[in-house]
PDBQT receptor file of N, H, CA, C and O in Angstrom, charges set to zero:
ATOM      1  N   MET A   1       0.482  -7.696 -21.197  1.00  0.00    +0.000 N 
ATOM      2  CA  MET A   1       1.351  -8.569 -20.421  1.00  0.00    +0.000 C 
ATOM      3  C   MET A   1       1.004  -8.491 -18.938  1.00  0.00    +0.000 C 
ATOM      4  O   MET A   1       1.039  -9.496 -18.229  1.00  0.00    +0.000 OA
ATOM      5  N   LEU A   2       0.669  -7.284 -18.477  1.00  0.00    +0.000 N 
ATOM      6  H   LEU A   2       0.641  -6.468 -19.053  1.00  0.00    +0.000 HD
ATOM      7  CA  LEU A   2       0.308  -7.158 -17.066  1.00  0.00    +0.000 C 
ATOM      8  C   LEU A   2      -0.930  -7.986 -16.760  1.00  0.00    +0.000 C 
ATOM      9  O   LEU A   2      -1.024  -8.595 -15.694  1.00  0.00    +0.000 OA
ATOM     10  N   GLY A   3      -1.883  -8.013 -17.691  1.00  0.00    +0.000 N 
ATOM     11  H   GLY A   3      -1.807  -7.519 -18.557  1.00  0.00    +0.000 HD
ATOM     12  CA  GLY A   3      -3.087  -8.819 -17.521  1.00  0.00    +0.000 C 
ATOM     13  C   GLY A   3      -2.798 -10.303 -17.498  1.00  0.00    +0.000 C 
ATOM     14  O   GLY A   3      -3.579 -11.083 -16.952  1.00  0.00    +0.000 OA
ATOM     15  N   ALA A   4      -1.688 -10.698 -18.083  1.00  0.00    +0.000 N 
ATOM     16  H   ALA A   4      -1.053 -10.065 -18.526  1.00  0.00    +0.000 HD
ATOM     17  CA  ALA A   4      -1.266 -12.096 -18.089  1.00  0.00    +0.000 C 
ATOM     18  C   ALA A   4      -0.359 -12.411 -16.907  1.00  0.00    +0.000 C 
ATOM     19  O   ALA A   4       0.245 -13.482 -16.845  1.00  0.00    +0.000 OA
ATOM     20  N   GLU A   5      -0.267 -11.466 -15.966  1.00  0.00    +0.000 N 
ATOM     21  H   GLU A   5      -0.758 -10.596 -16.016  1.00  0.00    +0.000 HD
ATOM     22  CA  GLU A   5       0.495 -11.616 -14.727  1.00  0.00    +0.000 C 
ATOM     23  C   GLU A   5       2.004 -11.691 -14.930  1.00  0.00    +0.000 C 
ATOM     24  O   GLU A   5       2.719 -12.278 -14.118  1.00  0.00    +0.000 OA
ATOM     25  N   VAL A   6       2.484 -11.094 -16.019  1.00  0.00    +0.000 N 
ATOM     26  H   VAL A   6       1.903 -10.618 -16.679  1.00  0.00    +0.000 HD
ATOM     27  CA  VAL A   6       3.930 -10.934 -16.184  1.00  0.00    +0.000 C 
ATOM     28  C   VAL A   6       4.346  -9.865 -15.177  1.00  0.00    +0.000 C 
ATOM     29  O   VAL A   6       3.699  -8.820 -15.106  1.00  0.00    +0.000 OA
ATOM     30  N   PRO A   7       5.399 -10.090 -14.399  1.00  0.00    +0.000 N 
ATOM     31  CA  PRO A   7       5.815  -9.100 -13.403  1.00  0.00    +0.000 C 
ATOM     32  C   PRO A   7       6.052  -7.724 -14.022  1.00  0.00    +0.000 C 
ATOM     33  O   PRO A   7       6.636  -7.607 -15.099  1.00  0.00    +0.000 OA
ATOM     34  N   VAL A   8       5.593  -6.691 -13.329  1.00  0.00    +0.000 N 
ATOM     35  H   VAL A   8       5.119  -6.786 -12.453  1.00  0.00    +0.000 HD
ATOM     36  CA  VAL A   8       5.681  -5.335 -13.849  1.00  0.00    +0.000 C 
ATOM     37  C   VAL A   8       7.125  -4.935 -14.152  1.00  0.00    +0.000 C 
ATOM     38  O   VAL A   8       7.364  -4.191 -15.104  1.00  0.00    +0.000 OA
ATOM     39  N   LYS A   9       8.061  -5.394 -13.391  1.00  0.00    +0.000 N 
ATOM     40  H   LYS A   9       7.867  -5.998 -12.618  1.00  0.00    +0.000 HD
ATOM     41  CA  LYS A   9       9.477  -5.072 -13.636  1.00  0.00    +0.000 C 
ATOM     42  C   LYS A   9       9.922  -5.611 -14.989  1.00  0.00    +0.000 C 
ATOM     43  O   LYS A   9      10.654  -4.939 -15.716  1.00  0.00    +0.000 OA
ATOM     44  N   VAL A  10       9.488  -6.806 -15.328  1.00  0.00    +0.000 N 
ATOM     45  H   VAL A  10       8.893  -7.352 -14.738  1.00  0.00    +0.000 HD
ATOM     46  CA  VAL A  10       9.836  -7.409 -16.622  1.00  0.00    +0.000 C 
ATOM     47  C   VAL A  10       9.219  -6.589 -17.753  1.00  0.00    +0.000 C 
ATOM     48  O   VAL A  10       9.894  -6.273 -18.732  1.00  0.00    +0.000 OA
ATOM     49  N   VAL A  11       7.945  -6.247 -17.621  1.00  0.00    +0.000 N 
ATOM     50  H   VAL A  11       7.396  -6.504 -16.825  1.00  0.00    +0.000 HD
ATOM     51  CA  VAL A  11       7.263  -5.451 -18.645  1.00  0.00    +0.000 C 
ATOM     52  C   VAL A  11       7.959  -4.104 -18.804  1.00  0.00    +0.000 C 
ATOM     53  O   VAL A  11       8.204  -3.654 -19.924  1.00  0.00    +0.000 OA
ATOM     54  N   SER A  12       8.274  -3.472 -17.696  1.00  0.00    +0.000 N 
ATOM     55  H   SER A  12       8.075  -3.837 -16.787  1.00  0.00    +0.000 HD
ATOM     56  CA  SER A  12       8.928  -2.173 -17.714  1.00  0.00    +0.000 C 
ATOM     57  C   SER A  12      10.257  -2.227 -18.462  1.00  0.00    +0.000 C 
ATOM     58  O   SER A  12      10.551  -1.357 -19.281  1.00  0.00    +0.000 OA
ATOM     59  N   GLU A  13      11.045  -3.237 -18.182  1.00  0.00    +0.000 N 
ATOM     60  H   GLU A  13      10.806  -3.944 -17.516  1.00  0.00    +0.000 HD
ATOM     61  CA  GLU A  13      12.341  -3.381 -18.855  1.00  0.00    +0.000 C 
ATOM     62  C   GLU A  13      12.169  -3.672 -20.335  1.00  0.00    +0.000 C 
ATOM     63  O   GLU A  13      12.918  -3.144 -21.158  1.00  0.00    +0.000 OA
ATOM     64  N   MET A  14      11.191  -4.507 -20.690  1.00  0.00    +0.000 N 
ATOM     65  H   MET A  14      10.583  -4.935 -20.022  1.00  0.00    +0.000 HD
ATOM     66  CA  MET A  14      10.947  -4.838 -22.092  1.00  0.00    +0.000 C 
ATOM     67  C   MET A  14      10.531  -3.603 -22.890  1.00  0.00    +0.000 C 
ATOM     68  O   MET A  14      10.890  -3.468 -24.060  1.00  0.00    +0.000 OA
ATOM     69  N   LEU A  15       9.776  -2.706 -22.261  1.00  0.00    +0.000 N 
ATOM     70  H   LEU A  15       9.484  -2.816 -21.311  1.00  0.00    +0.000 HD
ATOM     71  CA  LEU A  15       9.305  -1.498 -22.931  1.00  0.00    +0.000 C 
ATOM     72  C   LEU A  15      10.326  -0.360 -22.881  1.00  0.00    +0.000 C 
ATOM     73  O   LEU A  15      10.146   0.670 -23.530  1.00  0.00    +0.000 OA
ATOM     74  N   GLY A  16      11.400  -0.552 -22.107  1.00  0.00    +0.000 N 
ATOM     75  H   GLY A  16      11.546  -1.389 -21.579  1.00  0.00    +0.000 HD
ATOM     76  CA  GLY A  16      12.436   0.463 -22.017  1.00  0.00    +0.000 C 
ATOM     77  C   GLY A  16      12.083   1.634 -21.119  1.00  0.00    +0.000 C 
ATOM     78  O   GLY A  16      12.648   2.719 -21.259  1.00  0.00    +0.000 OA
ATOM     79  N   HIS A  17      11.158   1.424 -20.205  1.00  0.00    +0.000 N 
ATOM     80  H   HIS A  17      10.699   0.543 -20.092  1.00  0.00    +0.000 HD
ATOM     81  CA  HIS A  17      10.775   2.490 -19.278  1.00  0.00    +0.000 C 
ATOM     82  C   HIS A  17      11.852   2.668 -18.215  1.00  0.00    +0.000 C 
ATOM     83  O   HIS A  17      12.523   1.714 -17.823  1.00  0.00    +0.000 OA
ATOM     84  N   ALA A  18      12.002   3.908 -17.757  1.00  0.00    +0.000 N 
ATOM     85  H   ALA A  18      11.457   4.683 -18.075  1.00  0.00    +0.000 HD
ATOM     86  CA  ALA A  18      13.003   4.217 -16.742  1.00  0.00    +0.000 C 
ATOM     87  C   ALA A  18      12.636   3.625 -15.388  1.00  0.00    +0.000 C 
ATOM     88  O   ALA A  18      13.514   3.339 -14.575  1.00  0.00    +0.000 OA
ATOM     89  N   SER A  19      11.336   3.440 -15.145  1.00  0.00    +0.000 N 
ATOM     90  H   SER A  19      10.623   3.672 -15.806  1.00  0.00    +0.000 HD
ATOM     91  CA  SER A  19      10.906   2.853 -13.875  1.00  0.00    +0.000 C 
ATOM     92  C   SER A  19       9.588   2.118 -14.055  1.00  0.00    +0.000 C 
ATOM     93  O   SER A  19       8.854   2.347 -15.017  1.00  0.00    +0.000 OA
ATOM     94  N   SER A  20       9.306   1.241 -13.119  1.00  0.00    +0.000 N 
ATOM     95  H   SER A  20       9.902   1.055 -12.338  1.00  0.00    +0.000 HD
ATOM     96  CA  SER A  20       8.047   0.507 -13.133  1.00  0.00    +0.000 C 
ATOM     97  C   SER A  20       6.852   1.431 -12.906  1.00  0.00    +0.000 C 
ATOM     98  O   SER A  20       5.734   1.127 -13.320  1.00  0.00    +0.000 OA
ATOM     99  N   THR A  21       7.099   2.556 -12.248  1.00  0.00    +0.000 N 
ATOM    100  H   THR A  21       8.007   2.803 -11.911  1.00  0.00    +0.000 HD
ATOM    101  CA  THR A  21       6.031   3.524 -11.990  1.00  0.00    +0.000 C 
ATOM    102  C   THR A  21       5.439   4.031 -13.304  1.00  0.00    +0.000 C 
ATOM    103  O   THR A  21       4.225   4.197 -13.421  1.00  0.00    +0.000 OA
ATOM    104  N   ILE A  22       6.292   4.272 -14.279  1.00  0.00    +0.000 N 
ATOM    105  H   ILE A  22       7.278   4.137 -14.184  1.00  0.00    +0.000 HD
ATOM    106  CA  ILE A  22       5.812   4.736 -15.585  1.00  0.00    +0.000 C 
ATOM    107  C   ILE A  22       4.937   3.670 -16.227  1.00  0.00    +0.000 C 
ATOM    108  O   ILE A  22       3.859   3.968 -16.741  1.00  0.00    +0.000 OA
ATOM    109  N   THR A  23       5.400   2.436 -16.196  1.00  0.00    +0.000 N 
ATOM    110  H   THR A  23       6.275   2.193 -15.778  1.00  0.00    +0.000 HD
ATOM    111  CA  THR A  23       4.640   1.336 -16.783  1.00  0.00    +0.000 C 
ATOM    112  C   THR A  23       3.271   1.222 -16.137  1.00  0.00    +0.000 C 
ATOM    113  O   THR A  23       2.262   1.092 -16.830  1.00  0.00    +0.000 OA
ATOM    114  N   LEU A  24       3.231   1.271 -14.820  1.00  0.00    +0.000 N 
ATOM    115  H   LEU A  24       4.051   1.377 -14.257  1.00  0.00    +0.000 HD
ATOM    116  CA  LEU A  24       1.958   1.145 -14.117  1.00  0.00    +0.000 C 
ATOM    117  C   LEU A  24       1.043   2.326 -14.389  1.00  0.00    +0.000 C 
ATOM    118  O   LEU A  24      -0.164   2.148 -14.557  1.00  0.00    +0.000 OA
ATOM    119  N   ALA A  25       1.597   3.519 -14.436  1.00  0.00    +0.000 N 
ATOM    120  H   ALA A  25       2.577   3.664 -14.300  1.00  0.00    +0.000 HD
ATOM    121  CA  ALA A  25       0.780   4.707 -14.677  1.00  0.00    +0.000 C 
ATOM    122  C   ALA A  25       0.132   4.679 -16.054  1.00  0.00    +0.000 C 
ATOM    123  O   ALA A  25      -0.993   5.148 -16.226  1.00  0.00    +0.000 OA
ATOM    124  N   VAL A  26       0.839   4.132 -17.029  1.00  0.00    +0.000 N 
ATOM    125  H   VAL A  26       1.753   3.751 -16.889  1.00  0.00    +0.000 HD
ATOM    126  CA  VAL A  26       0.336   4.142 -18.406  1.00  0.00    +0.000 C 
ATOM    127  C   VAL A  26      -0.543   2.931 -18.709  1.00  0.00    +0.000 C 
ATOM    128  O   VAL A  26      -1.571   3.066 -19.372  1.00  0.00    +0.000 OA
ATOM    129  N   TYR A  27      -0.153   1.764 -18.236  1.00  0.00    +0.000 N 
ATOM    130  H   TYR A  27       0.682   1.655 -17.697  1.00  0.00    +0.000 HD
ATOM    131  CA  TYR A  27      -0.789   0.532 -18.699  1.00  0.00    +0.000 C 
ATOM    132  C   TYR A  27      -1.643  -0.217 -17.685  1.00  0.00    +0.000 C 
ATOM    133  O   TYR A  27      -2.467  -1.042 -18.079  1.00  0.00    +0.000 OA
ATOM    134  N   ALA A  28      -1.475   0.042 -16.416  1.00  0.00    +0.000 N 
ATOM    135  H   ALA A  28      -0.806   0.712 -16.097  1.00  0.00    +0.000 HD
ATOM    136  CA  ALA A  28      -2.205  -0.747 -15.421  1.00  0.00    +0.000 C 
ATOM    137  C   ALA A  28      -3.665  -0.309 -15.353  1.00  0.00    +0.000 C 
ATOM    138  O   ALA A  28      -3.969   0.870 -15.167  1.00  0.00    +0.000 OA
ATOM    139  N   ARG A  29      -4.536  -1.257 -15.504  1.00  0.00    +0.000 N 
ATOM    140  H   ARG A  29      -4.289  -2.214 -15.654  1.00  0.00    +0.000 HD
ATOM    141  CA  ARG A  29      -5.970  -1.055 -15.364  1.00  0.00    +0.000 C 
ATOM    142  C   ARG A  29      -6.517  -2.236 -14.572  1.00  0.00    +0.000 C 
ATOM    143  O   ARG A  29      -5.925  -3.315 -14.564  1.00  0.00    +0.000 OA
ATOM    144  N   VAL A  30      -7.630  -2.029 -13.917  1.00  0.00    +0.000 N 
ATOM    145  H   VAL A  30      -8.111  -1.153 -13.924  1.00  0.00    +0.000 HD
ATOM    146  CA  VAL A  30      -8.272  -3.126 -13.204  1.00  0.00    +0.000 C 
ATOM    147  C   VAL A  30      -9.345  -3.699 -14.125  1.00  0.00    +0.000 C 
ATOM    148  O   VAL A  30     -10.394  -3.084 -14.321  1.00  0.00    +0.000 OA
ATOM    149  N   PRO A  31      -9.082  -4.880 -14.692  1.00  0.00    +0.000 N 
ATOM    150  CA  PRO A  31     -10.058  -5.484 -15.583  1.00  0.00    +0.000 C 
ATOM    151  C   PRO A  31     -11.334  -5.877 -14.831  1.00  0.00    +0.000 C 
ATOM    152  O   PRO A  31     -11.293  -6.093 -13.620  1.00  0.00    +0.000 OA
ATOM    153  N   PRO A  32     -12.455  -5.969 -15.532  1.00  0.00    +0.000 N 
ATOM    154  CA  PRO A  32     -13.698  -6.390 -14.886  1.00  0.00    +0.000 C 
ATOM    155  C   PRO A  32     -13.510  -7.719 -14.164  1.00  0.00    +0.000 C 
ATOM    156  O   PRO A  32     -12.939  -8.660 -14.715  1.00  0.00    +0.000 OA
ATOM    157  N   GLY A  33     -13.981  -7.786 -12.963  1.00  0.00    +0.000 N 
ATOM    158  H   GLY A  33     -14.446  -7.022 -12.515  1.00  0.00    +0.000 HD
ATOM    159  CA  GLY A  33     -13.903  -9.016 -12.184  1.00  0.00    +0.000 C 
ATOM    160  C   GLY A  33     -12.673  -9.129 -11.307  1.00  0.00    +0.000 C 
ATOM    161  O   GLY A  33     -12.679  -9.900 -10.348  1.00  0.00    +0.000 OA
ATOM    162  N   MET A  34     -11.616  -8.383 -11.605  1.00  0.00    +0.000 N 
ATOM    163  H   MET A  34     -11.611  -7.756 -12.384  1.00  0.00    +0.000 HD
ATOM    164  CA  MET A  34     -10.388  -8.517 -10.834  1.00  0.00    +0.000 C 
ATOM    165  C   MET A  34     -10.568  -8.037  -9.398  1.00  0.00    +0.000 C 
ATOM    166  O   MET A  34     -10.045  -8.655  -8.471  1.00  0.00    +0.000 OA
ATOM    167  N   ALA A  35     -11.297  -6.948  -9.204  1.00  0.00    +0.000 N 
ATOM    168  H   ALA A  35     -11.722  -6.446  -9.957  1.00  0.00    +0.000 HD
ATOM    169  CA  ALA A  35     -11.515  -6.437  -7.847  1.00  0.00    +0.000 C 
ATOM    170  C   ALA A  35     -12.296  -7.450  -7.015  1.00  0.00    +0.000 C 
ATOM    171  O   ALA A  35     -12.001  -7.655  -5.837  1.00  0.00    +0.000 OA
ATOM    172  N   GLU A  36     -13.288  -8.076  -7.628  1.00  0.00    +0.000 N 
ATOM    173  H   GLU A  36     -13.527  -7.910  -8.585  1.00  0.00    +0.000 HD
ATOM    174  CA  GLU A  36     -14.067  -9.089  -6.910  1.00  0.00    +0.000 C 
ATOM    175  C   GLU A  36     -13.209 -10.296  -6.542  1.00  0.00    +0.000 C 
ATOM    176  O   GLU A  36     -13.324 -10.835  -5.441  1.00  0.00    +0.000 OA
ATOM    177  N   GLU A  37     -12.349 -10.716  -7.468  1.00  0.00    +0.000 N 
ATOM    178  H   GLU A  37     -12.256 -10.278  -8.362  1.00  0.00    +0.000 HD
ATOM    179  CA  GLU A  37     -11.456 -11.844  -7.193  1.00  0.00    +0.000 C 
ATOM    180  C   GLU A  37     -10.494 -11.505  -6.058  1.00  0.00    +0.000 C 
ATOM    181  O   GLU A  37     -10.233 -12.339  -5.191  1.00  0.00    +0.000 OA
ATOM    182  N   ALA A  38      -9.971 -10.287  -6.064  1.00  0.00    +0.000 N 
ATOM    183  H   ALA A  38     -10.184  -9.609  -6.768  1.00  0.00    +0.000 HD
ATOM    184  CA  ALA A  38      -9.065  -9.872  -5.000  1.00  0.00    +0.000 C 
ATOM    185  C   ALA A  38      -9.783  -9.838  -3.659  1.00  0.00    +0.000 C 
ATOM    186  O   ALA A  38      -9.225 -10.258  -2.645  1.00  0.00    +0.000 OA
ATOM    187  N   GLY A  39     -11.020  -9.339  -3.647  1.00  0.00    +0.000 N 
ATOM    188  H   GLY A  39     -11.473  -8.998  -4.471  1.00  0.00    +0.000 HD
ATOM    189  CA  GLY A  39     -11.803  -9.311  -2.418  1.00  0.00    +0.000 C 
ATOM    190  C   GLY A  39     -12.087 -10.709  -1.885  1.00  0.00    +0.000 C 
ATOM    191  O   GLY A  39     -12.009 -10.948  -0.680  1.00  0.00    +0.000 OA
ATOM    192  N   ALA A  40     -12.416 -11.624  -2.779  1.00  0.00    +0.000 N 
ATOM    193  H   ALA A  40     -12.479 -11.429  -3.758  1.00  0.00    +0.000 HD
ATOM    194  CA  ALA A  40     -12.663 -13.004  -2.370  1.00  0.00    +0.000 C 
ATOM    195  C   ALA A  40     -11.403 -13.640  -1.800  1.00  0.00    +0.000 C 
ATOM    196  O   ALA A  40     -11.466 -14.362  -0.805  1.00  0.00    +0.000 OA
ATOM    197  N   ALA A  41     -10.260 -13.375  -2.426  1.00  0.00    +0.000 N 
ATOM    198  H   ALA A  41     -10.210 -12.788  -3.235  1.00  0.00    +0.000 HD
ATOM    199  CA  ALA A  41      -8.991 -13.924  -1.929  1.00  0.00    +0.000 C 
ATOM    200  C   ALA A  41      -8.675 -13.368  -0.551  1.00  0.00    +0.000 C 
ATOM    201  O   ALA A  41      -8.244 -14.108   0.333  1.00  0.00    +0.000 OA
ATOM    202  N   LEU A  42      -8.885 -12.065  -0.360  1.00  0.00    +0.000 N 
ATOM    203  H   LEU A  42      -9.235 -11.463  -1.078  1.00  0.00    +0.000 HD
ATOM    204  CA  LEU A  42      -8.635 -11.450   0.937  1.00  0.00    +0.000 C 
ATOM    205  C   LEU A  42      -9.566 -12.028   1.994  1.00  0.00    +0.000 C 
ATOM    206  O   LEU A  42      -9.129 -12.324   3.106  1.00  0.00    +0.000 OA
ATOM    207  N   SER A  43     -10.829 -12.190   1.666  1.00  0.00    +0.000 N 
ATOM    208  H   SER A  43     -11.185 -11.949   0.763  1.00  0.00    +0.000 HD
ATOM    209  CA  SER A  43     -11.793 -12.775   2.602  1.00  0.00    +0.000 C 
ATOM    210  C   SER A  43     -11.380 -14.186   3.001  1.00  0.00    +0.000 C 
ATOM    211  O   SER A  43     -11.461 -14.556   4.172  1.00  0.00    +0.000 OA
ATOM    212  N   ALA A  44     -10.938 -14.969   2.021  1.00  0.00    +0.000 N 
ATOM    213  H   ALA A  44     -10.873 -14.668   1.070  1.00  0.00    +0.000 HD
ATOM    214  CA  ALA A  44     -10.515 -16.332   2.315  1.00  0.00    +0.000 C 
ATOM    215  C   ALA A  44      -9.326 -16.351   3.267  1.00  0.00    +0.000 C 
ATOM    216  O   ALA A  44      -9.243 -17.193   4.161  1.00  0.00    +0.000 OA
ATOM    217  N   ILE A  45      -8.408 -15.412   3.062  1.00  0.00    +0.000 N 
ATOM    218  H   ILE A  45      -8.475 -14.728   2.336  1.00  0.00    +0.000 HD
ATOM    219  CA  ILE A  45      -7.226 -15.340   3.938  1.00  0.00    +0.000 C 
ATOM    220  C   ILE A  45      -7.630 -14.924   5.352  1.00  0.00    +0.000 C 
ATOM    221  O   ILE A  45      -7.183 -15.517   6.334  1.00  0.00    +0.000 OA
ATOM    222  N   LEU A  46      -8.470 -13.910   5.443  1.00  0.00    +0.000 N 
ATOM    223  H   LEU A  46      -8.833 -13.429   4.645  1.00  0.00    +0.000 HD
ATOM    224  CA  LEU A  46      -8.831 -13.377   6.756  1.00  0.00    +0.000 C 
ATOM    225  C   LEU A  46      -9.826 -14.247   7.509  1.00  0.00    +0.000 C 
ATOM    226  O   LEU A  46      -9.753 -14.375   8.731  1.00  0.00    +0.000 OA
ATOM    227  N   LEU A  47     -10.754 -14.843   6.772  1.00  0.00    +0.000 N 
ATOM    228  H   LEU A  47     -10.814 -14.738   5.779  1.00  0.00    +0.000 HD
ATOM    229  CA  LEU A  47     -11.820 -15.589   7.423  1.00  0.00    +0.000 C 
ATOM    230  C   LEU A  47     -11.637 -17.094   7.358  1.00  0.00    +0.000 C 
ATOM    231  O   LEU A  47     -12.368 -17.842   8.007  1.00  0.00    +0.000 OA
ATOM    232  N   GLY A  48     -10.677 -17.533   6.587  1.00  0.00    +0.000 N 
ATOM    233  H   GLY A  48     -10.083 -16.926   6.060  1.00  0.00    +0.000 HD
ATOM    234  CA  GLY A  48     -10.375 -18.957   6.492  1.00  0.00    +0.000 C 
ATOM    235  C   GLY A  48     -11.285 -19.685   5.641  1.00  0.00    +0.000 C 
ATOM    236  O   GLY A  48     -11.141 -20.896   5.475  1.00  0.00    +0.000 OA
TER     237      GLY A  48
């Protein structure tokens, strides 16, 4: 669900976790290509 951009708070509540920190610690991974996409988005914002 996190990979599908469902908000972490929603995922956390659906899984019954006490906090979003637990959800992120267990399930959050950076899929291939995501870091590059984030870098490109940041560059576009900063450099126009």
